[in-house]
Each structure stands twice: as structure tokens, then as C-alpha cells.
N, C-alpha and C positions, 0 to 999 in steps of 0.2 A: 230692203223693202221701203225705207224712208224715201228713197229716190223716186218712187212712184208718185209721192205727194208733190215733189219739186219738179217733175218732168215738164209740165206745161208752163209754169211760171218762168223756168229757165229758158225754154225754147222761145216763148213769146217775147221775153226781154232781150235775148241776144240775136234772135232771128235764125240761127243755125247752130248745129252741134259743133261745127268747126270753131265758131266764135266762143261758144261755151268752153271748149277745150283750151283755147288760147288765152282766155281771160284769167287774170290773177285776182280780180276784185269782184265782189258782189255788187250789182247795180243797186242804187238806192231805191228803197220801196219794196224790195223783195224780202219776204219773211223767211229767210233761210238761216238756220243756226250757224254761228261762226265756227263751232267745233266740227260740224259736218263739212263745211266748206274747206276748212283747214285740212281735214283728212282727205278730201277729194284732191286738193293741191299736191299732197304728198304722194298719193297713189298714182296720179297721172304722170309723174316724173319717172315712174318705173315701167311705163307702158308705151309701146309704139302701136297706136290703134290700127294702122295699116297692116302691120305684121300680125297682130292678133286676128284681124279679119281674114287674112290670107291663110293663117293656121286653121281657122274654122272651116273655110272653104275646102281645104285639103282633106279634112275629116268628114266632109259632106254636111256640115252644119251651116244653115242659113240663119240670118238675124232679121227679125221683123220688128221694127219700132212702132210705137203707138201711133205715130203720125204717118206711117206707111200705108198706101192704099190696100196692101194685102192684109193689114191687121183686121181681125174679125170685128165687125160692127157690134155684134152681140156682147163682146167683152167690154165695150165702152159703157155698158149699162151696169156693170158690177161694182161693188164697193172695192176701193183700193185697186183701181185699174192697173194691171201690169204695164210697165213702161216698155218692156222688151220681151220678145219670145224667141228662144233658141229652138230651131226646128231641124229635124232630120226626116226627110221623106217628101211626100207630095203636099206642098204648101196649099194647093187649091182646096184641100179638105178643110181648111180653116173656115171656109165660107159655105160648106155643105151642110144641109139640114141634118141634125143628129139627135140621138138619144143616148143619155148616160145610163150605164148599168153598173151598179156597185153592190158590194155586199161583204160577207164574212171572209176573212182570210182562211180560217179553219172551217172550210165549208164541208157539208155532207155530200155524198154522191148525188142525192136528190137536188141539192142546190146547184151543184156544178152542171148537172144535166139541164136544169131549167134555164140557167144562164146561157148555156150554149144554144139551146133551142130558141129562146127568145131573141138572142143576138143574131142568129142565123136568119130567122124569119124576118126580123126588122131590116136587116141588111139587104135581103132580097127585094125589099120595097124601095131601095135606093137611099136609105138613111145611113149615115155613118154611126158607128158605135163608139162612144167615148167612155174611157175608164182610166184607172190609175196604174195598171200593170202590176198591181200587187198580186201575191199568190192567192189562190182560191177563186172567188167569184169574178174578180177583175180579169184575171188571166183567162178564165173560161169564156167570158164575154168577148174578149179580143179574138180568141180561137174560133168562136162561133161565127163571128163576122168574116174572118178569113176563110173559113170553110165554105162560105157562100160566095166566095170571090168578091166579097163586099169591102167597104171602106171601114177603117177603124183608126181612132186617134188615142194615143196613150199620153197622159199628162203626168210627168214625173215630179216627185218631191225632192229630186236631186238633180245634179247636172247631167248632161247627155253623155259625158265621159265616165260617169259613175252610176250607171243604171242599178236600180235596187228593186227587189232582192236579186241576188246572183242567180238563183234557180230559174228566173224568168229571162235570163240573158238570151237564150235561143229565140224566144218569142220577141224580145226587144229587137234583135237583128232582123227578124222577118218583118216586123211592123215598119222598121226603117226602110225596108225595100218595097213593101206592098201597101203601106199605109202612111201614118205620120206620127212621129214622137215629138212632143214639145215640152219645154220647161221654161219658167221665168228665171231660173237660177243659172249663173255662169256654168259652163260645161264641166269644170272640175269641182263643183260644189258637192260636198259629202252628203249622204242621206241622213240629215239631222231629223230627229223626231219631230221638232217643231215645224218643219217645212211641210209636212204632209197635210195637216188640217188647213194650212194656208192655201195650198194648191187646189183644195176642193172647190173653191169659188170659181176656178177656171173650168173644172169638170162640169159643174152645173151651168156656168155661164155660156159655154159653147153649145148647150143642148136645149132642145125644145122641152124636155122633161127628164126626170130622173126615175129610174126603176130600181128598186131595192130587192135583191134576192138573198135572203137570209141575213139577219143582223141580230146580234145580242142586244140586251137592254141598254148597254152603254157601248155604242159603236161609232166609229168614225163615219160610217155611211149615213148615220142620222144627222151628222153635222152637214153633210152634203145636201140632205133633204131640207134642213133649215135654211141653207143658203138658197136653194132652189125656190123655196116659198117666198123668201125675201125678194127674189128676182122675178116673181110672178110666174114661175114655171109650174107645170104639172108634176105631181109626185105619184108614182105607182108602186105597189107593193105586192109581192108574190106570197101568198099564205103558205104556211108549213104546219107540221104537227104541233099541237099545243104543248106536247111533252118535250119538245126540243128547245134547248136554250137559244139556238140559232133562229127560232121563230118569234121570240118575244118582241124583238124590235119591229119586225114587219107587221105582226098582228097589232101592236100598239099604233103603228102608223095607220093601219086600216081603221082602227077605232077612232082615230083623230081626223079621219076624212080622206086619207089617201085612197086612190082608186085601186080596187082589188083587181088583180090580174090572174085570170085562169088560162087564157090563151093569148099569144102575142097579138092577135087581132083586136083584143080589148084595148091595147095601147094605140094601135094604128087608128082605130075608130075614134078614140078620144082626141087624137092629134089631128084628125081630119084628113088622114092619108088614105087615098083610094086603094083598096086591096085588090090584088090580082086574083081573080076568081079561080084560075087554074091552080094556083099554089094553095089557096085556101081549101079547095075541094080535094086536094091530093090525098090527104090522110083518109078522108071519108071514102074516097074511091077505093083505096087499098083495102079498107075494112069490109067493103061490100063484096069484094072478090074472094074472101077467105071462107073456109068451111066453118060449120058450127063447132067442130072440135077445136079448130084454131082460135075461134072467138073465145071459147071457154078457157083455153090456156092463156090467151092474151089478157083476158079480164082478171086472171089470177096474178098477173104481173103488174108492177107499178114502176115509178121512176126511182125507187129505192132498190138497190140490188137484192135479189132473192136467190138463195142457194138452191141448186137442183134437189137436194134432199127434202127441202120444204115442199117442193112440188110433188115429189114422190109420195109424201105423206097424205095426199089428198084423196087417196082411195084407189081401188083396183081399176075401175073404169077410167079414171083420170090418167093412170100410169100407162095404159095401152097406147102404144105408138107415140109416147111423149117425146122421145128424142127426134123422131122424124117430124113431128109437129113443130117443135122448136126450130128445127132447121128450116122448115118452110116459112115460118114467121120471120126468121132472120133474112131469108132470101127476099121476102116482100118488103124488107126495110122497116119492119114494125118493132122489132126487138134487137137487142145486141147481147152477145155473150161476152162476159168479162172474165179475166183470169180467175181460176179457182172454181169454175162451174157456177158462176153467178150470172143471172140474167136481169136485164132492165128493158123497159119500154123506151122507145126513141121517138 
């Protein structure tokens, strides 16, 4: 990470990275520690840069330096600008307008559903969804974007050869094919705990704003929000039940001035993104076409899974034709049945 600080002074002094690599001495006037320079001299003797780059290309990894035209201009505004990005996938996404969606790793079904819904809707409007590929909300956000055939960018806290956590490896591979995965760490870097808070500045830096879906009182997602505010970005928060530990962080954000999100359109409106009316009215149109009985059952459901037994306890009239009503609502795309006879709104 110290190299980020020395990137421009070295390049401006030597004129090219070839000259930096070949030099054994620090030019006078450069404030670069002797111990760092000595370590650099030792390491470069062990490497053939051309062979290293060829190995990256073989694995589908591209390298974008800070002075490369492809380097995203928005990252030049963050503290501790990364000097290099290792990329796998569609590099053009580095310059696409985007929204970051982050949140709890141990997410509830409600949180996962909200993350997917918001990501899918935002992606439909042409914004890329940026997140950290962590389990829980991050993974759900990436999945939501992909479900809309939209763009998504995953920012790792490890090298591209060491994606973490392992349970998101299938998602990592899919994003490499249909989106973009990036890291400022060399490809074989292990997923060290200290790397993850550091990479959060890239997640917020790439984005127009950060949306938090579920966060406990002490959460890494709140670090991303602090960085976003320092960068002059908007912060959005999805409220949750006050009784849930996963809601404390988001509710505190709202108390502190974060923009409350009820619908994805709240984010789009705040960002000044023109909404496609046909998509916005889609849900409203669906609910207009259903019967009173179907509306009654739909209103009894939420984005938190509800077991069939709870629905059956609502009375004799409610039970009449319940299975058929649930099936029709599912056909309309308004609800979804989960394993174990649980139902949720979509």
C-alpha cells in the first residue's frame, strides 16, 4: 500500500516504468525511504515483468495502472489512490455509472430480498451494481444485477487467484464472465482481515452513492458509508424492524441524515436518473389485475418468509381456496414459494 504514495513521484522522476525498473538508485529530491527502495531492489531481481504479465493474460487478468486511460477518473478523487487495478472481465465497466450496495454478511431473508430487488431495479436503469462479493447482502446485490442482465462490479479484499469467501466462487466466476472483478492486490494475495476495510474506499469511490441494506451497530458497511461521505457521495439506507440487530446500523444512518429507501425509485430520483415508466408501473399494473381475495392474501405476506400454517390460522374465510390463490399470485410474479411451504413477496 505504501507504493500508492510513491507512484507519481517515481513516474514523474524517471519518465517511465521501464526506467524505474532498471534504476538502482533513488534520484535526489525524492522522499522515498531507503528501506523501501532496498526491498524493491531485492524483489525485482526475482521477477521477470514480461513473464509475469504474460501469466496474467493467460488467466484472463488485465492490469490497469493509475496513469492508464482506462483507469477510472472517479478513483483519482479518493484518499490513497490505488496505483494498480487487477481486472477480470469487462474493463469498460470501470467507467460506467454505478451504485454500491453493501450490508450484513449474516443477512435475513428480508435483507437478501431487498438487496436483490434494489440491485435488479437499479441495473434495469443502466447503472452498474458495485459490491464486495462477501456472503449475504453483497452476494445478493450482485445476483440481483445479473438477474436483470445488468452490469455488476465486485471489488475483492484478496487477489483474483484467491477469491473469498469460497462459497461465492460460482458467483465470482459468473461475474468474471458477465461483469467485472477487480482488486488492487496482486493475484496471489491471501484474504487478510486488514485488506477488506481498505478496499472499501474503492467500492464507494467507483459509485455515485452507497446503499446499505442491513448493518449491525458495528459493521464494515458503515466504514464504506463514512468513506462515501468523505468523497461527497450520497448514502442511502433501507429500514428494517427495530427489533432486529441487523437494523440498528441502517436506522442509525437514517437518524444521521442518510436517505431512507422504501423503493428503488427513491435512489434513482435522488441520483437524478430518469425512470422508465413502464418498469415503474409494472408492479402497480399487476396488482390492479388481481382479485380482492388475491389482494387479501398478498397483503398478509411480506418480504420476510411466512409459513403456510400462519396463513391457515387467519380464519375459515381466509382458508377457502388459499392454495389456488397462492398459485395465482405466484403466476402473476407477485409472490414466491420457498422450500418448506414458506411464502414471500417479490
